[in-house]
LOFIZA-140163 format. One record per residue: residue in one letter; residue number from 1; x, y, z of N, C-alpha, C in turn. Coordinates in steps of 0.2 Angstrom, whole numbers. Atoms other than C-alpha are relative to their C-alpha. Example, Ala and Ser with C-alpha at 12.3 -4.5 7.8 and 13.67 -1.06 7.14 Angstrom:
<fimars>
> a;1;4;-6;0;62;-22;39;4;6;0
> s;2;-4;-6;-1;68;-5;36;-4;5;3
</fimars>
This chain:
<fimars>
> m;1;7;0;-2;-101;109;-75;-3;-6;-5
> d;2;2;6;7;-111;93;-86;-5;7;-3
> s;3;5;-2;5;-124;97;-99;-6;1;3
> a;4;6;-2;-2;-138;98;-86;2;7;5
> g;5;-2;-7;-5;-128;113;-77;1;-2;7
> d;6;-3;1;-6;-125;103;-62;8;0;0
> v;7;-8;-2;-3;-109;106;-52;3;-5;2
> w;8;-3;6;-3;-96;93;-50;7;2;3
> l;9;-4;-3;-5;-83;96;-36;4;-6;4
> t;10;-5;6;-3;-68;87;-28;5;4;5
> g;11;-4;-4;-5;-58;91;-13;1;-6;7
> s;12;-1;2;-5;-53;86;4;-7;-2;5
> n;13;5;1;-4;-67;78;16;1;3;7
> a;14;0;-4;-7;-67;91;29;-6;-3;5
> a;15;6;-1;-4;-78;90;44;-6;2;-1
> g;16;8;-3;0;-96;91;42;-2;0;-6
> f;17;1;1;4;-95;86;24;-6;-3;-1
> p;18;8;6;-2;-113;78;21;2;-6;-5
> i;19;-2;6;4;-105;62;13;-7;-4;1
> e;20;5;4;-3;-120;52;11;1;-8;-2
> t;21;-4;7;1;-111;34;7;5;0;1
> t;22;-6;0;0;-95;29;11;2;-7;0
> v;23;-2;7;2;-87;16;3;8;-2;1
> f;24;-5;1;-3;-70;18;10;3;5;5
> n;25;-2;-5;-4;-65;25;26;2;-4;9
> t;26;-3;4;-6;-53;16;39;1;7;5
> s;27;-3;-5;-5;-46;34;47;-3;6;1
> g;28;3;-6;-1;-58;47;44;5;5;-4
> a;29;-4;-4;4;-45;54;32;-4;-2;-7
> g;30;2;1;6;-51;54;13;-3;6;-4
> n;31;1;-5;5;-55;64;-3;-8;-1;-1
> f;32;6;2;4;-73;66;-11;-2;3;-5
> v;33;3;-3;8;-82;68;-27;-7;1;4
> a;34;8;-2;-2;-99;77;-25;-3;5;-7
> e;35;5;-2;6;-113;82;-38;-6;5;3
> l;36;5;-5;-3;-123;98;-34;-5;2;-5
> s;37;5;-3;5;-140;105;-44;3;6;-1
> p;38;-3;-6;3;-137;120;-53;0;7;4
> d;39;1;-5;-4;-144;130;-40;3;0;7
> g;40;-5;2;-6;-133;122;-26;-5;-3;4
> s;41;3;2;-6;-148;118;-16;-1;-8;1
> a;42;1;9;1;-149;97;-19;6;-2;0
> l;43;-7;5;1;-134;86;-17;-2;-7;-4
> v;44;1;4;3;-136;75;-31;3;-7;1
> y;45;-3;6;1;-122;63;-30;6;1;6
> s;46;-8;-2;-5;-106;62;-16;0;-7;2
> d;47;-4;5;-4;-95;49;-9;6;1;0
> e;48;-8;1;-4;-79;47;0;6;-4;-5
> f;49;-4;6;2;-63;38;-9;6;1;6
> p;50;-7;1;-6;-46;34;-1;3;5;-2
> e;51;-5;-7;2;-34;49;2;4;-2;-5
> g;52;-5;0;4;-24;53;-12;-3;-3;-7
> t;53;4;1;6;-36;47;-26;-3;3;-3
> v;54;4;-7;6;-46;60;-31;3;7;5
> g;55;0;-6;-3;-47;79;-25;5;4;-3
> q;56;-5;-7;3;-34;90;-35;-4;3;-6
> s;57;2;-5;6;-44;93;-52;-7;-3;-2
> i;58;4;3;3;-59;88;-60;-5;3;-6
> a;59;3;-3;5;-68;90;-77;-5;-5;-2
> v;60;3;4;4;-83;83;-86;1;0;-9
> d;61;-1;0;8;-82;79;-106;-7;-2;-3
> p;62;6;-1;5;-95;80;-119;-6;-5;0
> n;63;5;5;0;-102;63;-116;-2;-2;9
> g;64;4;2;-8;-106;65;-97;6;-4;5
> v;65;-4;2;-4;-90;57;-91;5;4;5
> v;66;-3;-4;-1;-83;64;-76;8;-3;0
> h;67;-6;3;0;-64;64;-75;4;4;6
> v;68;-1;-2;-8;-56;66;-58;8;-2;2
> a;69;-7;2;0;-38;68;-54;3;1;8
> s;70;-1;1;-7;-28;66;-38;7;2;0
> l;71;-6;-3;0;-12;74;-31;7;-4;-2
> n;72;-7;2;1;0;62;-36;-1;-4;-8
> g;73;-1;1;7;-5;60;-54;-7;-7;-1
> l;74;6;5;2;-20;46;-53;-5;4;-4
> v;75;5;-2;4;-33;51;-66;-7;-6;-1
> s;76;3;4;1;-48;40;-64;-9;3;-4
> a;77;5;-3;4;-66;42;-74;-7;-4;4
> i;78;7;1;-4;-84;41;-66;-6;1;-6
> v;79;6;-1;4;-99;38;-76;-6;1;4
> p;80;7;-2;-6;-115;46;-65;-5;-6;1
> a;81;4;4;0;-125;32;-70;3;-7;4
> q;82;-6;6;-2;-112;18;-65;6;3;4
> p;83;-6;-4;-3;-102;28;-52;6;-5;1
> f;84;-6;5;0;-90;13;-50;1;-4;-3
> s;85;-2;4;5;-87;7;-65;8;-3;-2
> s;86;-7;1;-1;-69;9;-62;2;-2;6
> p;87;-1;0;-6;-68;0;-45;7;-1;4
> i;88;-5;-1;-3;-49;0;-43;1;8;0
> f;89;-2;-5;-2;-44;16;-35;8;2;1
> g;90;-7;-1;0;-26;14;-34;4;-6;3
> v;91;-4;5;-4;-11;4;-27;5;2;5
> m;92;-5;-2;-4;1;6;-13;5;-5;2
> n;93;-3;5;-5;16;-2;-5;-4;-2;6
> a;94;4;3;-5;8;-13;7;5;2;8
> a;95;-3;-1;-9;21;-7;23;-1;6;-1
> a;96;0;-7;-3;20;11;20;-1;3;-8
> g;97;0;-3;9;18;23;5;-8;5;0
> q;98;7;-3;4;5;33;-5;-5;-3;-5
> i;99;3;3;6;-9;27;-16;1;4;-5
> s;100;-1;-4;6;-4;29;-33;0;-6;-4
> g;101;0;7;5;-2;17;-48;6;-1;-2
> r;102;-6;1;0;15;13;-46;3;-8;4
> v;103;-1;5;-7;22;-5;-40;7;0;-5
> a;104;-9;4;0;40;-14;-41;0;-8;-1
> p;105;0;6;1;44;-31;-46;1;-4;7
> g;106;0;4;-8;43;-43;-29;-3;4;5
> e;107;3;-4;-6;33;-28;-20;-6;-3;4
> v;108;6;0;-3;19;-32;-7;-5;4;0
> i;109;4;-6;3;6;-21;-13;-9;1;3
> s;110;7;0;-3;-12;-15;-6;-4;1;-6
> i;111;4;-3;4;-25;-13;-19;-7;2;4
> f;112;6;-1;-2;-39;-1;-14;-7;2;-6
> g;113;5;-2;5;-56;1;-24;-7;-2;5
> t;114;6;2;-4;-74;-6;-19;-3;-6;-5
> g;115;4;6;3;-84;-22;-24;6;-4;-3
> l;116;-6;5;3;-66;-31;-26;0;-7;4
> g;117;1;7;-2;-71;-46;-15;-4;-1;6
> p;118;4;3;-6;-81;-54;0;-1;6;5
> a;119;1;-6;-5;-89;-41;12;4;-2;8
> t;120;-3;2;-5;-82;-52;25;9;-1;1
> p;121;-7;2;2;-61;-51;25;1;-8;1
> v;122;-3;7;-1;-52;-67;20;7;-1;1
> y;123;-8;0;1;-34;-72;25;0;-7;-3
> p;124;1;8;6;-27;-87;16;5;-4;6
> t;125;-4;7;-4;-18;-104;24;4;-2;-6
> p;126;-3;3;8;-3;-107;12;-1;-6;2
> a;127;-1;5;0;-3;-123;7;7;-3;-5
> g;128;-8;2;2;14;-133;2;4;4;-1
> g;129;-5;-7;0;22;-118;6;0;5;-5
> f;130;1;-5;6;15;-106;-7;-7;3;4
> f;131;7;-5;-1;0;-91;-4;-3;-4;-5
> p;132;5;2;4;-14;-96;-14;-1;6;-5
> r;133;1;-9;7;-17;-85;-31;-7;-1;0
> s;134;6;-2;-2;-36;-88;-27;-3;-1;6
> l;135;2;-1;-8;-43;-83;-11;-8;2;1
> g;136;7;-3;-1;-62;-80;-6;-3;2;-6
> g;137;6;0;6;-69;-82;-24;5;5;-3
> v;138;-3;-5;4;-55;-68;-29;7;-1;-3
> q;139;-6;1;3;-40;-68;-41;1;7;-2
> v;140;-3;-6;3;-28;-53;-45;3;-3;-6
> l;141;-4;2;4;-21;-54;-62;4;7;-3
> v;142;-6;-6;3;-4;-45;-68;-2;-1;-9
> d;143;-2;2;7;-5;-45;-88;-4;-8;-1
> g;144;5;7;2;-17;-60;-87;3;-7;4
> t;145;-4;4;-4;-6;-69;-74;-2;0;7
> a;146;1;0;-5;-13;-73;-57;5;0;4
> i;147;-6;1;-4;-3;-69;-42;-2;-2;7
> p;148;1;3;-5;-1;-74;-25;-5;6;5
> l;149;4;-5;-4;-14;-66;-12;1;-1;7
> l;150;-1;1;-6;-12;-62;7;-5;2;3
> y;151;7;-5;-3;-29;-52;11;-5;0;-5
> v;152;7;-3;4;-47;-49;1;-4;0;6
> s;153;4;-3;-1;-59;-39;5;-4;4;-5
> n;154;3;-3;3;-72;-29;-1;2;6;-4
> s;155;-3;-5;0;-62;-13;-1;7;0;-2
> q;156;-8;2;0;-43;-20;0;1;-7;-3
> i;157;-1;6;1;-34;-33;-6;8;1;0
> n;158;-6;0;1;-16;-38;-3;3;-5;-3
> a;159;-2;7;6;-6;-48;-16;9;3;-1
> e;160;-7;0;1;13;-49;-21;0;0;-8
> i;161;0;-2;7;18;-42;-37;6;-6;-3
> p;162;-6;5;2;30;-55;-47;6;3;-1
> a;163;-7;-3;2;48;-53;-51;4;-7;-3
> p;164;2;-7;3;54;-51;-62;-5;2;-3
> l;165;4;-4;5;44;-41;-74;1;0;-8
> n;166;-4;1;8;55;-46;-89;-1;8;-3
> g;167;-1;-6;3;59;-28;-91;-6;4;-2
> m;168;8;-6;1;41;-20;-92;2;5;3
> d;169;0;-7;-3;39;-2;-89;-9;1;1
> s;170;7;-2;-3;20;-4;-86;-3;-9;-1
> a;171;4;5;-1;6;-17;-84;-6;2;3
> v;172;7;-2;-2;-12;-20;-81;-2;-5;6
> v;173;3;4;-8;-20;-26;-64;-7;0;-2
> q;174;9;2;-1;-38;-35;-65;0;-3;7
> v;175;4;1;-5;-48;-40;-51;-4;-4;-3
> m;176;6;5;2;-58;-56;-54;-3;-2;6
> n;177;4;0;-6;-72;-56;-41;-5;-5;-1
> g;178;3;3;1;-80;-71;-43;-2;-2;-7
> s;179;0;1;8;-86;-74;-61;1;9;-2
> r;180;-2;-8;2;-84;-52;-62;7;0;-2
> i;181;-7;-2;-1;-68;-49;-71;-3;10;2
> l;182;1;-9;-1;-67;-28;-65;5;2;-4
> p;183;-3;-2;4;-60;-16;-77;8;0;2
> g;184;-7;1;-1;-41;-16;-79;2;7;2
> f;185;-2;-6;-2;-31;-3;-69;8;-1;-3
> h;186;-7;0;2;-14;1;-77;5;5;5
> v;187;-4;-3;-5;1;5;-66;7;0;-4
> a;188;-5;1;4;18;10;-72;4;-4;5
> v;189;-4;4;-3;33;-2;-67;8;3;2
> d;190;-6;-3;-2;47;6;-55;5;-5;2
> a;191;-5;4;-1;64;-1;-52;0;-1;7
> s;192;0;1;-7;61;-2;-33;-4;7;4
> i;193;4;-6;-3;49;7;-21;-1;-5;7
> y;194;0;3;-8;53;3;-2;-5;1;5
> g;195;7;-3;-5;41;3;12;4;-5;5
> i;196;0;6;-5;46;-3;30;-7;1;3
> f;197;6;1;-3;31;-10;38;0;3;6
> q;198;2;-6;-6;24;2;51;-6;-1;5
> n;199;3;0;-2;13;3;65;-5;7;-2
> p;200;4;-7;3;-3;16;63;3;6;2
> d;201;-3;-8;-4;9;31;74;5;0;-6
> g;202;-7;-3;4;22;30;60;7;-4;2
> s;203;-6;3;-1;34;18;70;0;-6;-4
> a;204;-2;8;3;42;2;62;-2;-5;4
> k;205;1;7;-4;35;-14;67;8;-4;0
> a;206;-5;3;-4;50;-18;75;1;-5;5
> i;207;0;4;-6;56;-33;87;7;2;2
> n;208;-5;-3;-3;68;-28;101;6;-8;0
> q;209;-5;8;0;83;-42;103;-3;-2;5
> d;210;3;6;-5;72;-50;118;-4;-2;-3
> g;211;6;4;5;59;-55;104;-7;5;2
> t;212;6;-3;-1;47;-42;111;-1;7;-5
> p;213;1;-4;5;39;-28;100;1;7;3
> n;214;-5;-9;-3;49;-9;101;-6;4;-1
> s;215;5;-6;0;37;5;105;3;4;5
> a;216;-2;-7;-3;37;20;115;0;-3;8
> s;217;-1;2;-5;34;10;131;6;-5;1
> n;218;-6;6;1;46;-4;127;6;1;-6
> p;219;-4;-1;5;61;4;118;7;-4;-1
> a;220;-5;5;0;76;-5;111;7;4;5
> q;221;-7;-3;-5;93;-2;122;4;1;-7
> p;222;-7;0;4;108;5;114;4;-4;-1
> g;223;-4;6;0;118;-7;107;-1;-6;-1
> s;224;3;6;0;106;-20;105;-3;0;-8
> i;225;2;1;6;101;-28;89;-9;0;-1
> v;226;9;-1;2;82;-23;81;-1;-3;-7
> s;227;2;5;7;74;-33;66;-8;5;-1
> i;228;7;-2;3;62;-24;55;-1;-3;-6
> w;229;3;3;5;53;-29;39;-2;5;-6
> v;230;0;-7;4;54;-19;22;-3;-6;-6
> t;231;0;2;5;47;-24;6;0;6;-8
> g;232;-1;-3;6;48;-19;-14;6;3;-2
> f;233;-5;1;2;65;-22;-17;1;1;-8
> g;234;-1;-2;9;61;-22;-36;6;-4;-3
> d;235;-4;3;4;75;-24;-48;7;-4;5
> d;236;-5;1;-6;87;-26;-32;0;-7;3
> f;237;3;5;-4;78;-42;-25;5;-8;-5
> f;238;-4;7;2;90;-59;-27;-5;-4;2
> g;239;5;5;1;79;-73;-30;-6;0;-4
> a;240;7;-1;4;62;-78;-38;-4;2;7
> v;241;8;0;-6;46;-71;-30;-6;-3;-3
> d;242;5;4;2;34;-84;-32;-7;-1;4
> g;243;5;2;-5;22;-83;-16;4;-5;4
> a;244;-4;3;-6;34;-94;-6;0;3;7
> v;245;-3;-2;-5;34;-94;11;6;0;2
> s;246;-7;1;0;52;-92;15;2;-4;7
> t;247;0;7;-4;59;-107;25;6;2;4
> a;248;-7;0;-3;77;-102;28;4;6;1
> a;249;-5;-7;0;90;-87;32;4;-2;-7
> n;250;-2;-2;5;96;-81;17;4;8;0
> n;251;-3;-6;1;110;-67;19;3;4;-5
> w;252;-2;-2;7;109;-59;3;2;8;-1
> c;253;1;-7;0;106;-41;8;3;3;6
> a;254;-4;-1;-4;121;-39;20;3;8;-3
> y;255;-3;-6;5;126;-23;7;-5;7;4
> c;256;6;-5;-2;109;-15;14;1;6;5
> q;257;-1;-6;-5;111;3;23;-5;1;5
> i;258;6;-2;-6;101;7;39;4;6;4
> a;259;-2;-7;-4;103;26;46;-5;2;5
> v;260;4;-4;-6;96;31;63;3;5;4
> a;261;-1;-6;-3;97;47;69;7;4;-5
> g;262;-4;-3;2;106;52;55;8;-4;-1
> a;263;-6;3;-2;121;40;58;-1;-9;-4
> t;264;1;7;2;124;23;48;1;-5;4
> e;265;-1;6;-6;122;6;58;2;-5;-4
> t;266;-2;8;4;128;-11;55;-5;-3;0
> v;267;5;6;3;117;-23;46;4;-7;2
> e;268;-2;7;-2;119;-40;55;-3;-6;-5
> y;269;1;6;5;108;-48;42;-7;3;-4
> g;270;4;-2;6;98;-44;27;-3;-7;-4
> g;271;2;6;4;87;-57;19;-6;-3;-1
> a;272;6;4;-1;74;-70;19;-3;3;7
> a;273;2;0;-8;62;-68;34;-3;-5;-1
> p;274;3;7;-1;58;-87;37;-9;3;5
> g;275;7;0;-2;39;-89;40;-4;5;-3
> v;276;3;-7;4;34;-73;29;-2;-3;-7
> i;277;1;1;9;30;-72;10;8;3;-4
> d;278;-6;-2;4;46;-71;-1;2;6;-2
> g;279;-1;-5;2;43;-54;-6;3;6;6
> v;280;0;-4;-4;46;-47;11;7;-1;3
> v;281;-7;0;-1;64;-44;17;1;1;8
> q;282;-2;-3;-7;71;-44;36;7;3;0
> i;283;-8;-4;-1;85;-32;41;-1;-1;8
> n;284;-4;-2;-7;93;-33;57;6;4;3
> f;285;-8;-4;-2;104;-21;64;0;3;7
> m;286;0;-1;-6;111;-13;78;-1;6;2
> t;287;2;-6;-3;105;2;88;5;3;1
> p;288;-5;-5;0;116;18;90;0;0;8
> a;289;-2;-2;-6;123;22;107;-1;8;1
> l;290;3;-6;-1;112;39;111;4;4;6
> a;291;-4;-4;-5;120;53;121;-6;0;5
> q;292;4;-2;-5;111;57;137;-6;5;-2
> g;293;4;-6;0;95;67;135;-5;-1;-8
> t;294;3;2;7;91;59;117;-6;-2;2
> q;295;6;2;1;73;58;114;-2;-3;-4
> s;296;0;4;4;65;45;107;-9;1;-2
> p;297;-5;6;5;57;40;95;5;4;-6
> i;298;-5;-1;4;72;42;83;-3;-2;-8
> e;299;1;2;8;69;43;63;5;-6;-2
> l;300;-4;5;2;75;26;54;-1;2;-9
> y;301;-2;-1;7;81;28;36;0;-6;-3
> f;302;-4;5;4;81;14;23;-2;1;-6
> h;303;0;-2;7;84;18;6;-6;4;-2
> g;304;5;-6;4;73;34;5;-7;-4;4
> a;305;5;2;-5;60;24;17;1;3;7
> i;306;2;-3;-9;55;33;35;-3;-3;4
> a;307;4;3;-4;49;26;49;3;2;8
> n;308;-3;0;-7;51;29;69;4;-6;4
> l;309;-3;5;-3;60;18;79;1;3;9
> y;310;0;-5;-7;60;21;99;7;-5;4
> v;311;-7;2;-4;78;18;108;0;4;6
> s;312;-1;-3;-7;80;22;126;7;4;-1
> q;313;-5;-6;0;91;36;131;7;-3;3
</fimars>
């Protein structure tokens, strides 16, 4: 409760909750923060936030600032008169994962929030072999240095964390939207945060040996070569990450291990992904010979990251 007796609450956005304004909603899932009048008869304020950024607990300090925590440890402050004074809700590995406050050197990340950039999304065109550090009037700064951008919009920015981060264990991420410098968001720096690029159904964005996308209707043949893409190598990354477009193969990650259906598979190639930003690594590996009756999809593991892969019986 605040000093006026209003009740503040947070939780999962269950069906039927009377959200008045939606600032972020791509999948229907999310969390909410709401303010009720003392007798519960009026909804004074409510809004939806990205799933995993609020919803765990909430408190109001003597100055009226609302502090709300997430399941994964993020704590955000909301000033009722200025609900979005801290517009960055969290960051995550752009390939897959949970919204958090953690990054790794060389990782391609997604930043979520509101008022981050233009209402109409903007995609970059690399110039001179590099992705831009300013796009649609937006810059992202890590400890004051602009980083490469892959996508900007009002509620999401995709960018590449520099590598190395000079041994730092924390950093401040800021967004400059036009002439506005939005409040800094403090992140912890991990050694690595692996993520396999995935489709909405949790399957890997994989390419079969014949060059066609892997899917339930187009599974890989047992014993064929499949390609996937990964980011978040962190301290294990070989070579500088500076927003360059990879132009040539560089098989530096042949040591990488792929496990499919619990068995380690042969990595044929692991390294630069030609035509893609240098923070993304391409892994080519051989699919297993499955026993008759094996169902697809099967689980694909890469250094703790999990995705589904479709392989025919």
